[in-house]
Kinemage of the C-alpha trace (Angstrom):
@kinemage 1
@onewidth
@group {chain A} dominant
@subgroup {mainchain}
@vectorlist {calphas} color= white
{ca met a 1} P 9.075 23.075 11.161
{ca lys a 2} L 6.023 23.828 9.032
{ca gly a 3} L 5.737 20.158 8.025
{ca leu a 4} L 5.840 19.069 11.668
{ca leu a 5} L 3.069 21.528 12.576
{ca ser a 6} L 0.963 20.173 9.704
{ca cys a 7} L 1.365 16.621 10.990
{ca leu a 8} L 0.480 17.628 14.570
{ca ala a 9} L -2.591 19.521 13.397
{ca ala a 10} L -3.776 16.461 11.483
{ca leu a 11} L -3.227 14.279 14.558
{ca val a 12} L -5.319 16.570 16.769
{ca leu a 13} L -8.076 16.581 14.165
{ca leu a 14} L -8.207 12.796 13.868
{ca val a 15} L -8.125 12.131 17.611
{ca ala a 16} L -11.149 14.396 17.964
{ca val a 17} L -13.202 12.181 15.637
{ca pro a 18} L -15.133 9.499 17.550
{ca ala a 19} L -14.238 5.896 16.827
{ca glu a 20} L -17.819 5.209 15.756
{ca ala a 21} L -17.554 7.808 12.984
{ca ala a 22} L -14.398 6.181 11.644
{ca ala a 23} L -16.090 2.806 11.662
{ca asp a 24} L -19.075 4.085 9.696
{ca thr a 25} L -16.799 5.034 6.803
{ca ala a 26} L -15.140 1.614 6.456
{ca leu a 27} L -15.239 0.440 2.835
{ca thr a 28} L -13.842 -2.451 0.852
{ca pro a 29} L -10.495 -1.742 -0.868
{ca ala a 30} L -12.172 -1.521 -4.271
{ca glu a 31} L -14.918 0.806 -2.982
{ca arg a 32} L -12.393 3.089 -1.322
{ca ala a 33} L -10.290 3.155 -4.503
{ca arg a 34} L -13.342 4.055 -6.606
{ca glu a 35} L -14.175 6.818 -4.134
{ca ile a 36} L -10.683 8.295 -4.532
{ca ala a 37} L -10.747 7.837 -8.322
{ca thr a 38} L -14.067 9.684 -8.568
{ca ala a 39} L -12.640 12.567 -6.568
{ca leu a 40} L -9.541 12.660 -8.814
{ca thr a 41} L -11.716 13.181 -11.885
{ca lys a 42} L -12.824 16.482 -10.329
{ca asp a 43} L -9.516 17.504 -8.743
{ca pro a 44} L -6.195 15.759 -9.540
{ca leu a 45} L -5.102 16.434 -5.943
{ca tyr a 46} L -6.977 14.201 -3.487
{ca ile a 47} L -6.558 14.950 0.219
{ca asp a 48} L -8.157 12.694 2.795
{ca pro a 49} L -10.648 14.492 5.073
{ca ala a 50} L -8.349 13.744 8.021
{ca tyr a 51} L -5.919 16.330 6.612
{ca ala a 52} L -8.463 18.852 5.309
{ca ser a 53} L -7.669 21.480 7.940
{ca ala a 54} L -3.975 20.667 8.210
{ca leu a 55} L -3.120 21.528 4.586
{ca pro a 56} L -4.197 25.079 3.702
{ca glu a 57} L -5.278 26.042 0.205
{ca lys a 58} L -2.019 27.891 -0.433
{ca leu a 59} L -0.025 24.663 -0.124
{ca arg a 60} L -2.556 22.742 -2.222
{ca ala a 61} L -2.513 25.368 -4.968
{ca asp a 62} L 1.285 25.163 -5.159
{ca val a 63} L 1.106 21.411 -5.728
{ca arg a 64} L -1.588 21.770 -8.404
{ca thr a 65} L 0.324 24.516 -10.222
{ca lys a 66} L 3.633 22.641 -10.221
{ca ala a 67} L 1.928 19.396 -11.312
{ca lys a 68} L 0.096 21.101 -14.191
{ca ala a 69} L 3.365 22.576 -15.475
{ca val a 70} L 4.874 19.110 -15.937
{ca gly a 71} L 2.935 18.571 -19.158
{ca tyr a 72} L 1.298 15.184 -18.551
{ca pro a 73} L -1.486 14.177 -16.106
{ca ile a 74} L -0.448 13.763 -12.481
{ca tyr a 75} L -2.838 12.352 -9.899
{ca thr a 76} L -1.763 13.062 -6.311
{ca ile a 77} L -3.194 11.251 -3.283
{ca ile a 78} L -2.488 12.256 0.336
{ca leu a 79} L -4.083 10.049 2.986
{ca pro a 80} L -3.308 8.260 6.265
{ca leu a 81} L -2.150 4.660 5.929
{ca thr a 82} L -2.110 1.968 8.626
{ca pro a 83} L -1.960 -1.856 8.496
{ca ser a 84} L -5.650 -1.992 9.501
{ca asp a 85} L -7.033 0.326 6.823
{ca glu a 86} L -8.690 -0.648 3.538
{ca phe a 87} L -5.300 -0.795 1.811
{ca gln a 88} L -3.493 -2.503 4.726
{ca gly a 89} L -1.178 0.466 4.922
{ca glu a 90} L 0.455 -0.277 1.570
{ca glu a 91} L 1.093 2.597 -0.843
{ca ser a 92} L 1.487 0.076 -3.674
{ca thr a 93} L -2.040 -1.214 -3.041
{ca val a 94} L -3.455 2.315 -3.162
{ca leu a 95} L -1.709 2.967 -6.476
{ca ser a 96} L -2.765 -0.315 -8.049
{ca leu a 97} L -6.448 -0.111 -7.103
{ca val a 98} L -6.847 3.594 -7.892
{ca met a 99} L -5.153 3.152 -11.274
{ca asp a 100} L -7.492 0.264 -12.068
{ca ala a 101} L -10.514 2.314 -10.970
{ca leu a 102} L -9.574 5.522 -12.801
{ca arg a 103} L -8.192 3.852 -15.945
{ca lys a 104} L -6.451 6.978 -17.218
{ca pro a 105} L -2.842 7.474 -18.306
{ca gly a 106} L -0.684 9.575 -16.030
{ca leu a 107} L 1.702 9.640 -13.103
{ca tyr a 108} L 0.022 8.417 -9.914
{ca val a 109} L 1.627 9.587 -6.666
{ca val a 110} L 0.611 8.670 -3.116
{ca val a 111} L 1.956 10.011 0.180
{ca asp a 112} L 1.100 8.934 3.696
{ca gly a 113} L 0.054 12.289 5.138
{ca gly a 114} L 2.173 11.736 8.236
{ca asp a 115} L 5.239 11.061 6.113
{ca arg a 116} L 6.924 12.953 3.285
{ca phe a 117} L 8.091 10.067 1.107
{ca pro a 118} L 6.206 9.935 -2.232
{ca trp a 119} L 5.442 6.593 -3.871
{ca tyr a 120} L 4.618 6.674 -7.552
{ca glu a 121} L 3.577 4.560 -10.527
{ca ala a 122} L 3.527 5.765 -14.130
{ca arg a 123} L 0.855 4.477 -16.503
{ca asp a 124} L 1.267 5.025 -20.246
{ca val a 125} L 3.481 8.089 -19.806
{ca pro a 126} L 6.332 7.748 -22.334
{ca gln a 127} L 7.505 11.327 -21.688
{ca val a 128} L 9.215 10.437 -18.418
{ca ser a 129} L 11.771 7.797 -17.462
{ca glu a 130} L 12.206 5.925 -14.211
{ca asp a 131} L 15.635 7.540 -13.833
{ca lys a 132} L 14.136 11.027 -13.873
{ca leu a 133} L 11.300 10.098 -11.528
{ca gln a 134} L 13.651 8.604 -8.979
{ca ala a 135} L 16.152 11.458 -9.255
{ca ala a 136} L 13.397 14.080 -8.902
{ca arg a 137} L 12.025 12.408 -5.789
{ca glu a 138} L 15.431 12.060 -4.118
{ca arg a 139} L 16.410 15.628 -4.964
{ca ala a 140} L 13.081 16.958 -3.633
{ca leu a 141} L 13.527 15.084 -0.371
{ca asp a 142} L 17.027 16.520 0.031
{ca asp a 143} L 16.063 20.060 -0.940
{ca glu a 144} L 13.062 20.376 1.367
{ca gly a 145} L 14.654 18.936 4.496
{ca tyr a 146} L 13.581 16.286 6.945
{ca asp a 147} L 10.901 18.411 8.647
{ca ala a 148} L 9.042 19.413 5.474
{ca gly a 149} L 5.421 18.404 4.954
{ca pro a 150} L 4.214 16.221 2.067
{ca thr a 151} L 2.932 19.121 -0.036
{ca glu a 152} L 6.303 20.889 0.027
{ca val a 153} L 8.124 17.763 -1.132
{ca leu a 154} L 5.538 17.071 -3.838
{ca ala a 155} L 5.663 20.638 -5.171
{ca arg a 156} L 9.458 20.482 -5.392
{ca met a 157} L 9.342 17.050 -7.032
{ca tyr a 158} L 6.924 18.253 -9.718
{ca glu a 159} L 9.016 21.375 -10.259
{ca leu a 160} L 12.025 19.175 -10.965
{ca leu a 161} L 10.017 16.931 -13.296
{ca ala a 162} L 8.993 19.970 -15.330
{ca ala a 163} L 12.635 21.023 -15.758
{ca pro a 164} L 14.644 19.610 -18.687
{ca gly a 165} L 17.101 16.783 -18.089
{ca ile a 166} L 17.560 14.568 -15.056
{ca pro a 167} L 17.972 16.434 -11.749
{ca ser a 168} L 21.386 16.168 -10.159
{ca thr a 169} L 21.956 15.423 -6.519
{ca thr a 170} L 21.788 18.245 -4.022
{ca pro a 171} L 25.063 20.206 -3.978
{ca arg a 172} L 26.944 19.759 -0.733
{ca ala a 173} L 28.960 22.499 0.882
{ca thr a 174} L 32.704 21.929 0.710
{ca ser a 175} L 35.504 23.676 2.505
{ca pro a 176} L 37.664 25.920 0.263
{ca arg a 177} L 41.038 24.411 -0.455
{ca ser a 178} L 43.790 26.791 0.623
{ca thr a 179} L 46.865 27.303 -1.609
{ca ser a 180} L 50.235 26.865 0.038
{ca asp a 181} L 52.594 29.859 0.089
{ca pro a 182} L 56.257 29.087 -0.548
{ca ser a 183} L 57.215 31.704 2.018
{ca asp a 184} L 55.686 29.525 4.724
{ca ser a 185} L 58.310 26.854 4.280
{ca asp a 186} L 60.883 28.713 6.281
{ca ser a 187} L 58.654 28.722 9.364
{ca gly a 188} L 59.654 25.087 9.930
{ca gly a 189} L 58.000 23.042 12.649
{ca his a 190} L 56.008 26.009 13.909
{ca gly a 191} L 53.938 25.988 10.696
{ca trp a 192} L 53.068 22.314 11.160
{ca val a 193} L 51.960 22.940 14.733
{ca val a 194} L 49.646 25.742 13.622
{ca ala a 195} L 48.224 23.573 10.811
{ca leu a 196} L 47.561 20.645 13.139
{ca ser a 197} L 45.874 22.958 15.649
{ca ile a 198} L 43.562 24.309 12.962
{ca val a 199} L 42.702 20.816 11.711
{ca gly a 200} L 42.057 19.610 15.260
{ca gly a 201} L 39.765 22.545 15.911
{ca leu a 202} L 37.812 21.866 12.738
{ca val a 203} L 37.377 18.186 13.653
{ca val a 204} L 36.019 19.152 17.075
{ca leu a 205} L 33.600 21.628 15.521
{ca val a 206} L 32.388 19.066 12.972
{ca leu a 207} L 31.808 16.437 15.669
{ca leu a 208} L 29.924 18.925 17.835
{ca gly a 209} L 27.805 19.892 14.846
{ca leu a 210} L 26.957 16.249 14.134
{ca val a 211} L 25.989 15.555 17.751
{ca ile a 212} L 23.803 18.663 17.961
{ca gly a 213} L 22.223 17.909 14.582
{ca leu a 214} L 21.377 14.319 15.507
{ca arg a 215} L 19.903 15.377 18.845
{ca arg a 216} L 17.738 17.959 17.120
{ca arg a 217} L 16.577 15.540 14.411
{ca ala a 218} L 15.646 12.598 16.626
{ca pro a 219} L 12.682 14.091 18.549
{ca gln a 220} L 11.106 15.496 15.377
{ca gln a 221} L 11.400 12.210 13.504
{ca glu a 222} L 9.673 10.415 16.386
{ca lys a 223} L 6.592 12.591 15.916
{ca ala a 224} L 5.632 11.147 12.527
{ca phe a 225} L 1.846 11.009 12.199
{ca arg a 226} L 0.072 7.716 12.783
{ca ile a 227} L -3.600 6.913 13.360
{ca pro a 228} L -4.202 6.306 17.103
{ca pro a 229} L -4.327 2.560 17.951
{ca his a 230} L -7.907 2.676 19.290
{ca val a 231} L -9.171 4.195 16.022
{ca ala a 232} L -7.280 1.641 13.917
{ca ala a 233} L -8.640 -1.224 16.033
{ca thr a 234} L -12.201 0.063 15.680
{ca val a 235} L -11.889 0.338 11.901
{ca ala a 236} L -10.438 -3.208 11.687
{ca ala a 237} L -13.288 -4.608 13.807
{ca glu a 238} L -15.884 -2.863 11.669
{ca arg a 239} L -14.246 -4.144 8.498
{ca arg a 240} L -14.453 -7.719 9.788
{ca arg a 241} L -18.081 -7.216 10.886
{ca arg a 242} L -19.071 -6.013 7.419
{ca leu a 243} L -17.300 -8.930 5.741
{ca glu a 244} L -19.105 -11.365 8.038
{ca arg a 245} L -22.452 -9.678 7.341
{ca asp a 246} L -21.958 -9.688 3.556
{ca thr a 247} L -20.741 -13.305 3.515
{ca thr a 248} L -23.686 -14.452 5.635
{ca ala a 249} L -26.126 -12.690 3.310
{ca glu a 250} L -24.502 -14.251 0.242
{ca leu a 251} L -24.591 -17.687 1.900
{ca thr a 252} L -28.361 -17.366 2.382
{ca thr a 253} L -28.994 -16.017 -1.131
{ca leu a 254} L -26.967 -18.701 -2.874
{ca gly a 255} L -28.479 -21.414 -0.661
{ca thr a 256} L -31.964 -20.395 -1.818
{ca lys a 257} L -30.906 -20.529 -5.476
{ca leu a 258} L -29.277 -23.938 -5.063
{ca ala a 259} L -32.360 -25.346 -3.382
{ca ala a 260} L -34.484 -24.203 -6.337
{ca leu a 261} L -32.306 -25.950 -8.933
{ca pro a 262} L -33.888 -29.019 -10.518
{ca thr a 263} L -31.804 -32.174 -10.492
{ca thr a 264} L -29.939 -32.605 -13.777
{ca asp a 265} L -27.970 -35.342 -15.476
{ca gly a 266} L -24.543 -35.355 -17.067
{ca pro a 267} L -21.932 -32.616 -16.556
{ca gly a 268} L -24.510 -30.246 -15.089
{ca leu a 269} L -25.051 -32.605 -12.153
{ca ala a 270} L -21.327 -32.587 -11.305
{ca his a 271} L -21.224 -28.800 -11.200
{ca gln a 272} L -24.423 -28.667 -9.191
{ca gln a 273} L -22.963 -31.072 -6.620
{ca ala a 274} L -19.709 -29.103 -6.487
{ca ala a 275} L -21.687 -25.910 -5.818
{ca leu a 276} L -23.571 -27.632 -2.995
{ca asp a 277} L -20.320 -28.950 -1.479
{ca asp a 278} L -18.608 -25.550 -1.641
{ca his a 279} L -21.696 -23.854 -0.175
{ca ala a 280} L -21.883 -26.336 2.710
{ca ala a 281} L -18.164 -25.930 3.421
{ca ala a 282} L -18.535 -22.133 3.417
{ca gly a 283} L -21.330 -22.367 5.972
{ca lys a 284} L -19.257 -24.659 8.178
{ca val a 285} L -16.280 -22.301 8.076
{ca leu a 286} L -18.465 -19.271 8.759
{ca asp a 287} L -20.038 -20.912 11.812
{ca ser a 288} L -16.659 -21.772 13.327
{ca ser a 289} L -14.655 -18.759 12.143
{ca thr a 290} L -12.287 -17.310 14.740
{ca ser a 291} L -10.416 -14.733 12.682
{ca leu a 292} L -10.433 -12.559 9.578
{ca val a 293} L -8.449 -15.289 7.805
{ca asp a 294} L -11.320 -17.761 8.362
{ca leu a 295} L -13.923 -15.253 7.167
{ca val a 296} L -11.942 -14.780 3.965
{ca gly a 297} L -11.841 -18.576 3.613
{ca ala a 298} L -15.649 -18.704 3.750
{ca met a 299} L -15.761 -15.928 1.154
{ca val a 300} L -13.421 -17.912 -1.138
{ca leu a 301} L -15.558 -21.056 -0.819
{ca leu a 302} L -18.680 -19.054 -1.651
{ca asp a 303} L -16.934 -17.638 -4.688
{ca lys a 304} L -16.186 -21.174 -5.871
{ca ala a 305} L -19.795 -22.184 -5.186
{ca arg a 306} L -21.134 -19.260 -7.243
{ca arg a 307} L -18.941 -20.194 -10.203
{ca glu a 308} L -20.031 -23.828 -10.063
{ca tyr a 309} L -23.670 -22.721 -9.810
{ca asp a 310} L -23.314 -20.532 -12.902
{ca val a 311} L -21.912 -23.455 -14.897
{ca ala a 312} L -24.712 -25.748 -13.683
{ca val a 313} L -27.336 -23.202 -14.796
{ca thr a 314} L -25.843 -21.990 -18.084
{ca gly a 315} L -23.911 -25.077 -19.150
{ca arg a 316} L -20.952 -22.799 -20.050
{ca ala a 317} L -17.671 -23.090 -18.180
{ca asp a 318} L -16.426 -19.528 -18.698
{ca ala a 319} L -12.834 -18.898 -17.652
{ca val a 320} L -13.077 -16.822 -14.464
{ca pro a 321} L -9.758 -15.947 -12.775
{ca asp a 322} L -9.185 -17.129 -9.223
{ca leu a 323} L -8.964 -14.652 -6.386
{ca cys a 324} L -5.499 -13.377 -5.454
{ca ala a 325} L -3.648 -16.094 -3.521
{ca phe a 326} L -1.710 -13.644 -1.330
{ca asn a 327} L -4.868 -11.756 -0.338
{ca pro a 328} L -8.265 -12.757 -1.773
{ca leu a 329} L -9.613 -9.363 -0.678
{ca his a 330} L -7.523 -7.837 -3.482
{ca gly a 331} L -9.976 -9.344 -5.974
{ca arg a 332} L -9.359 -11.429 -9.115
{ca ser a 333} L -5.907 -12.426 -10.273
{ca ala a 334} L -4.457 -10.692 -13.332
{ca gly a 335} L -2.584 -12.298 -16.198
{ca lys a 336} L -1.052 -15.752 -16.153
{ca pro a 337} L -0.361 -17.516 -12.834
{ca thr a 338} L 2.953 -16.438 -11.343
{ca gln a 339} L 5.771 -18.767 -10.318
{ca val a 340} L 6.979 -18.085 -6.792
{ca glu a 341} L 10.096 -19.777 -5.427
{ca ala a 342} L 10.786 -20.357 -1.733
{ca asp a 343} L 13.259 -22.756 -0.070
{ca gly a 344} L 13.791 -24.713 -3.270
{ca thr a 345} L 10.052 -25.128 -3.951
{ca thr a 346} L 8.263 -23.473 -6.871
{ca leu a 347} L 4.576 -22.625 -6.568
{ca thr a 348} L 2.357 -21.348 -9.366
{ca leu a 349} L -0.089 -18.887 -7.845
{ca pro a 350} L -2.835 -16.609 -9.189
{ca leu a 351} L -1.910 -13.064 -8.136
{ca cys a 352} L -3.476 -9.644 -8.536
{ca ala a 353} L -1.647 -6.924 -10.443
{ca ala a 354} L -0.348 -5.219 -7.278
{ca cys a 355} L 1.162 -8.419 -5.854
{ca arg a 356} L 2.718 -9.300 -9.210
{ca arg a 357} L 4.357 -5.868 -9.400
{ca ala a 358} L 5.623 -6.170 -5.824
{ca leu a 359} L 7.340 -9.482 -6.588
{ca lys a 360} L 8.804 -8.034 -9.767
{ca arg a 361} L 10.318 -5.179 -7.746
{ca gly a 362} L 11.669 -7.631 -5.190
{ca thr a 363} L 9.420 -6.328 -2.389
{ca ala a 364} L 7.006 -8.207 -0.136
{ca pro a 365} L 3.430 -8.389 -1.437
{ca ser a 366} L 0.571 -6.963 0.609
{ca ser a 367} L -0.532 -10.228 2.196
{ca leu a 368} L -3.629 -10.946 4.231
{ca pro a 369} L -2.328 -10.690 7.830
{ca gly a 370} L -2.337 -13.731 10.078
{ca asp a 371} L -1.306 -14.342 13.689
{ca asn a 372} L 2.447 -14.258 13.006
{ca gly a 373} L 2.805 -12.049 9.957
{ca pro a 374} L 1.453 -13.066 6.519
{ca tyr a 375} L -1.376 -15.583 6.838
{ca trp a 376} L 0.647 -18.342 5.174
{ca tyr a 377} L 3.032 -18.406 8.157
{ca asp a 378} L 0.259 -20.010 10.233
{ca asp a 379} L -0.532 -23.731 10.261
{ca thr a 380} L -4.008 -23.582 8.721
{ca leu a 381} L -5.772 -25.054 5.733
{ca trp a 382} L -5.714 -21.626 4.077
{ca ala a 383} L -1.947 -21.372 4.455
{ca arg a 384} L -1.261 -24.921 3.242
{ca thr a 385} L -3.316 -24.448 0.084
{ca phe a 386} L -3.068 -20.668 -0.481
{ca tyr a 387} L -6.852 -20.561 -0.229
{ca gly a 388} L -7.408 -23.542 -2.471
{ca thr a 389} L -5.120 -22.449 -5.325
{ca thr a 390} L -2.780 -25.379 -4.620
{ca gly a 391} L -3.350 -28.850 -3.202
{ca asp a 392} L -6.592 -30.761 -2.763
{ca asp a 393} L -10.160 -29.577 -3.210
{ca leu a 394} L -10.902 -26.972 -0.532
{ca ala a 395} L -14.440 -28.140 0.271
{ca glu a 396} L -13.278 -31.752 0.711
{ca ser a 397} L -10.498 -30.635 3.043
{ca val a 398} L -13.025 -28.741 5.183
{ca ser a 399} L -15.350 -31.755 5.316
{ca arg a 400} L -12.399 -33.943 6.445
{ca gly a 401} L -11.826 -31.611 9.398
{ca glu a 402} L -8.560 -30.099 8.181
{ca leu a 403} L -9.536 -26.503 8.921
{ca his a 404} L -7.473 -26.274 12.148
{ca arg a 405} L -5.399 -29.372 12.623
């Protein structure tokens, strides 16, 4: 019950915040991750302001104390997550970006404040195994009950991690097994009737208990905390507005630099022309953009134009990783390009660390959303080329009118 009250208190608090205030705080994923990482350097328990009044200091102190007793650094993050937020509602994205921003060894744990299910990622922590982490989480969830708040589950999880060995599953109550008395054998059929009556009564009681339990659980589970739709929509609109503003400003800045470049000969001329083509294509896409997916396409073209400009100016073709093919807003790809198989076709795509880990775990990566799910489900130039990481030159395709065919 206490966890449910915490969730309801957080909901009341967030609804009271005007949509304009939520929009003013919209940040890029990397900026938001750096903000959380900075806070974690001061306090290893980060709680989003939306839950500040819903989680009293007593509960926070319990989490800090139990985490400190584990013996290695633990960074705990409690925040609301929705598909329209900076992290697109993905716990794995929060973990990946915060770990990259903080760059410290430890166990990183994130919980959607309206849920109680902890997600975690260990970085350079040889003292703990995946088996123990998983067992501790499952045991904590069982011990605290379905209506517990996130801090209660986290405190129990850390308590189990501090204990030696791997936690066992929660003991289940079992009915005592009665010993037969030889003297009962002479009661004949009457004894069997009594036994069957007892068994039948127990079955009825068990079924009634299950029905009552399910009816009591269902309403409470339906009250899981979620950001109100109008707030989420406002934040998403503000995020798109900021991306459009920043891309437009970059288009103007780079256009001025390109116009000031003197005409060169040799390889420098080829890179200069490529920068001009990418810049022109970015402007065309920006002018006709109808969605966030198009805005990201303009951003990708500008990124290509900047790289070509740098080569034209410096004469050095430094190896700069492509942006993540699943979601360019994730930033640069990490490591070697990843082979992805689908319907008998193998694609080699540049992916960020979070998307690579998701594929390794067999889970769906945090894709840029389109009209019908991940953006690559739509019939667009961006989907056909994974934002220029496969297929023909992106700028040429835009100039040929293949943006929306």
